[in-house]
Structures are given as C-alpha cells and as structure tokens.
N, C-alpha and C positions, 0 to 999 in steps of 0.2 A: 167513167162515172164521176160526176162533179160532186166533190165533198164540201166545197166552200159555201158558207152561209151568205156571203156578200158577193155581188157581181164585181169582177175585176175588169178594169179598163186598161187596155194596152196603151202605153206611152213610151216615148224615147226621150227622156229628159236628163241632161247632164247635171250632176250635183256634186257637192263635196260632202262626203259622209264622215262624221266624227264618231269614233269608237272609243268607249271608256271601259277598260277591263284591267286585269292585274298587271298588264304591261304599261298601263298609263293611258294617256289620251293620244290617239293617232288619227291622222286625217288621210282620206283616200279619195281619189277621183273615181266617180261611180256613175252609173246610168240606171235610172229607174226604168224597169221593164214593164211593170204593171202595178196598179194601185186600186185599192178599194177603201171602204170606210174603216175597215179594221186592220189593214195591213198593206204591205207592198213587197215587191220582189226587186232586188237590185243586183246589177252586174258589176263586179269590181275585180281588181287584180290581186287580192289577198284573201286568205281564208279567215273567217270570223268564227269564234267559238259560240256554241249555243249558250244563250243567256247574256251575251255581251250587250250592254246598253249602247245604242247608236242614235245619232240625230242627224237630220238633214234640214235644209231650208229650201222650200219649194215655193216660188212666187210669193215671197215675204211671209210665208207660214212656216214656223218651226215645228217639225214633226219628230217626236222622240218615240223610240220603240225598243223592243228586245228581240234579238236574233232567235228564231225558232228552229232554223235549219240552214245549212250551208253545204253546197255541193260543188265539186270541180266540174267545169265544162270541158268540152273537147278542145277548146282553144286556149288551154292553160289559164283560164280565168275562173271565177267563182260566182255562183248565184246564191244569194242569201234571202231567205224569207224572213220578213220582219213584222212582228205584231205591234201595232201602234198602241202606245200607252198614254200619250199626251200630245195635244195640238195647241199651239199658241200663236197669236198673231192673226193677221187676216181679218175677215169680216166680223167674226164674233167678238174679238178683242176691240175692234174699232167701234162696234155698237155700244159696248160697255163704256168706252172712253167718251163717246158722244153723249150718252145718257148722263154721265157725271158732269160733263161740261154744261149741258142743258140745265141740270139741277143747280149748279153753281150760279149760272146766269140768271135763273128765275129767282134766286134768293137775293139778288142785288136790287 
C-alpha cells in the first residue's frame, strides 16, 4: 500500500551530504536513491539521528531537510528518509535575480 502523497522518482545521483547535529557539522559521500517534491531517500555509510538537519546540493540547487527515519541496510550502509524544508538556487532563484536586474535596468 502506497502511503506517500507525492510520486517518488528513482535516481542514482552521487552527492555530498552535510549533517548538522549535536556532534557538529559532518560531511558524507552519499547517493540519492529517490526524490519527490517533499522529500528524498539517501544511501550513506553512517547512521543519522531522527531530526538531524541535512543539506545537499543537486545540480546547483541547495536542498535542506530533516531526517525522518534511518535504517541499516544489508550491506552495512544506511538509508535515510529526509523531509525537504527549504530549496534555494536553480530556476526560482534565477527568475528572482533576473526580475531585479530588469527592474534596475528599466529605472536607468
């Protein structure tokens, strides 16, 4: 039974995941397994605690989120489900930047 509200798209994209928790800021090599508008699943070599704030950059888009769950795999790795809380960069940010540049240009 599918409980997800958003469709997940399977991907295999290598990223550097940055985790910020009580241990400080740590960086991990990771692979995005699937992604939707509201979250993603990542494979990595370390366990992350629920609630840990994480960030990745995917195709010049910074994606910040919170770990919802983390499970050990059969291959001594971990998969973590991340709920997306903020997205910056990419098309939306560029549109805003272009609008500002256009407004400045029109005022000259």
